[in-house]
N, C-alpha and C positions, 0 to 999 in steps of 0.2 A: 537337399536344402542347405542353404548357406548357413555358416556359424553365426550365432547370436553375438552382436557387437557389444563389448562392455565398455559403454560410453563413460562410466564413471572412472575406469582405469585410464582411458584415453585422456580425459579431462586432468586427472592427477599428473599423467605424463606431460601434458602441455604446460601445467603450472611449474612442474619441476624443470623443464627445460627453459622456461621464461626466468625463474630464479637463478639458474646457473649461467645463461648466457645473455639475458635481456632481450631475447627474440622469442616470440610466440611461434611454435611449430610442433608438428606431429612428426615422430621418428619414422621414416619409410625406408624400408630395406637397410636398416642400420645406417642410414645417412642423415646427416643433419646440415643445414646451411652453415656456411663458415661464419665466424664472427666478424663483425663489420670491421672494415679497415679503419684503424684510429686516425689515419691521416686524411681521410675523406669525411668532411662535415655531413652529417646526415639528420634527419628528423628523429627526435627521441621516440623511443618505442611508447605505445600508449600505456597508461598506468593501470594497474589491476584495480578492480573494484574497491572502494574504501571499505574498512571495517565498520561494523554497526557502531552506533553510539553506545556509550557506556551505560549498562543497565538495560538495554534493549534486547529484544530476541534476535538472534542472528537470522537474516534472510536466507531462505533456502533457495539454492540455485538449481534451475531446471537444466540439468546438464543434456538431457535428451532433447530439449528444444534447441539448446545451443549447438549441439552436434548436428542436429538437422540443418540448422541454418548454415553451419560450416560446409557440409557436404552439398547443399544447394549452390553456395558461392563457388565451391571448387568445380562443381559440374558445368557451371556457367561461365567461368573465367580461367579455370586451369590453376587457381591459386587458392591456398587454404587460408582463409582468414575469417573473423567474426566481424559481422556488420556493425558499424557505429551509425548514429543518427546523422542522415545525410545533411549537408549544408549547402544552401543556395547563395551564390556569390550576389552581393548587392547590385542593383542596376547601375549602369553607367551614368554619371552625371549628365543632365541634359545640357545641350550647347548653350553657352552664354548668349543672352540676346544680342549683346553687342558685337559678337563674332559671326560675320556673314559666311555662308557656306563657301568653300574654296573654289576659285575659277578653274575651269578645265585647263589644261597645259595647251599652248598654241599648236594648231594642227592636229589635235586629237579628234576633231569631228564632233565633239560634244559641245553643247551649248549651255550657257549658264541658267541657273533658275530664273523664271520669270520670262523666258522666251520659248516660242513655239517654232520648230523647223517647218518651213514651208517648201523648200526646195533643197535636195541633197544630190549631187551628181559627181561621181568619179570617173565618168565617161566610159565605164566598162561595158555599157549596153549600147555604145555608139551615140550617135547625134539623136537625143530624145525629143521629138517633136513637141511633147506635152510640156517640156521644161523651157523650150527656147523659141518655139514657133518657127517661122521662115527666116533664113538669114537675109541680110540685106541683099539687093537694093530696097526690098520692103522693110519699112514703110517709106523709105526715101526714093525719090524718083529716079528713074533710069537716066543714064547719061553722065557726064563729068561731075566730080564732086564740087563742093563749093568754092575751092581755091583752083579748080580746074586742073589738078595735078595727077588725078587718077579716076578710075571708073569703079563704081561698086560691082563686085562679082561674086555671087553666091558660091562659086567654085573655090574661092579662097577660105572658105570655112568647112573644116574636115576634122574627124576624129581618126587619130592615127595612133598607134602604139599606146593605147590606153588613156590618151590625153586630147583635149581639144587643141587644134591648132588653127590659128588665123593667119593668113600669109599676105604678104605684099609682093606681088609678081610682076616683074617685067616681061610684057608679051612679046611674041616675035616681031611685031611691027613698031616696038620700041615704047609704046605706051604702058603705063603702069596701071594695075588693078589691085583692089584691097577688099578685104571680107570684114563682116561684122555681124553681131548677133545680140539680142537682149531678150530677157525673160518677160518683158511686157507684151512682146508679140505673141506669147502663149498665155496671156492673162495672169502671169505670176509675179507678185511683187509683195512689197511690205509698205507700211506706213509707220516708220520708226522700227528699228531692230538692228541686227547685225548681219554682216557679209563676211565670210572668210574663204579663202582660196589660196592656192599654191601657184606660183607663176615665175617665168622668166622670159625675157624679151631679147631676142638676138640683136646686137648693136650693129647698125649700118648707117652710113651717111644718107641723109635725106628721108628716113623713115622713123616713125614713132608708133606707140601703142597707147591705147586708153583703156582702163578698166573702170567703169563708170556706172553710177546710178542716174537713170534717165525716167522722166515722168511717164506714168502709166497711160495717160491720154495723149502722149506724144506731143505735148505742148511745152515748148521751152520759154523761160527758165521754169524751174530751178534744175541744177545738175551737181552732182558730187563726183569729182574725178578722184577716185580712190588712189590711182597711179597713172601717171603719164610718163614717158620715157625720153624726152627730147635730149638730143646729144648724150644719151646714156645716163642722164641724170634722173633720180626719183623725184618727181614733181607731184604735188597734191593741191587740188583747186576746188574751192566752194564758190559756185555761181548762184545768185539769188536775184539778179536782175539781168537785163538785156544789154547792159554795157559794160566797158572795161572796169569802170569805176564800181560797178555792182559785183565784183569778184575778188577774191583774195587767194594769192598764190603762195604756197609754202614748199621749201625743198628740204629733204631730209630722208635719211636712210641708205642702206648698203647698195652696192651695185646691182641694178635691175636685170643684167644679163646673166646673173646667176639665179638658181632657185631660191626663193624665200617664201615665207608664209606671211600673208596680209590680212588684215581685219579691220572693217569699218564698225564703229559703233555709233549709231545715229538716234539721237533722242531729242526731245522737244527743246532742251535747253543747251544742248551741245553736239558737236560732231568730232569724233576722235578717229584718227588712223594710227594703227599699229604696224610694225614690221617685225617679225620674229619675236613678238612679244614686247617690243619697245616702242613707246609712243613716238610718232615722227611729224604729226601734224594735229592741230586741235582748234576748233572755233567754239566759242561760247555765246555766239550771236548768229542770227539769220539762219537758223537751222531750218531747212526746208519742211514745209507742212503740206505735203502732197504725196499720195502713193507714187512709188517709184520701183522699177525693175532693174536688175543687174545685167551688164553685158560687157563685151570686148569688142573693140574695132581697131584696124589698122588706119594708118594715115600716111599719105606720101606727099613731101613738101614741094614747093616750087622755089625759084630764086628769090621771091619775096617773103618767103616764110623764115625770117631770120631767128625766130624764137626757137626753131628746131634745126638750125644749121643749114638751111636752105634745101635744095633739090638733090636727088641722087646723082652721082658721078660714077666715073669709070671704077671706083673702089667698091661700089655698092653691089652685092651679089644679086643674080637674078630673082631669087627667092628669099625673103627674110620672114622669119617665123616667130610669131607669138604663142608661147606654151601656157596652158592653163590645166589645172586639175584640182579636184576635191573641194568643189564649191559647196558651202553650206550657207543657206539664207535663213534667217530666223525673225520672225515677227515679235516685236516688244509687247508683253501683255499688260502694259499700263500699271505695272508694279514698280513702285519706287524703290 
């Protein structure tokens, strides 16, 4: 049978150690913790219980209860100590109503509060039909494009190397083809919200790209050109009518032939376009009021298309590629 522990003797030893060193401990194997380093600031040791008030009866200390508590603490944590009343930190201050939640960083794939993601595609699963529907020529008619410079070709829309690639291709007979697609073909769109994506467009004479919002019912106008790249410039266009007078063009942003992150914020009272988190275009009028889908298309010029530098020439490579990745489209929840 184990020896009986003299808890009163141990308690007296603990008190004596505290009075001698300022530290509460029990001698074990004739060892004691070293005195604190005076050069290192530390919390002051807990104070011993206060003496009883004058004229009162000294409070009897239940050393057996304290010892049992010390033993339980040691078995649970490996440290000899007497528990003190636990304290609960105060709850953090609630956010100030005037401070809105922080916006996610550009390219994070997260959307701001008040929006619901309706499409997210990093193209790791190939061409997802339920996101994009059929590539052009549908819904466009087969045959030459409106400017006669190329033909629509579904073969110019492919997922390669984990990204969407839309190409403009010189065929063996010298004619050009181009590809395009849009989420409205899959019945996926938004009526106000945000669209974000990463993109770069290879620069070549006589070719350009368009990253755009197009009406879900395929009835034009309106149209929001988040990015077009004539002459390797970053161009942004809002169309609200069917004439040149019913559109506004703004230029701004870095070289589109390099990778950048683009974001459209489309709300009832404004349309804003950002590149790498910097605003490059804004309209506070004629915001389209119709559901629209997001898509990409290539475009090949003719000699009469001066706005994009004319037609391809001998310097134009036989394949010019538009690169797209990390698309996130989110519906605005009508929350101001």
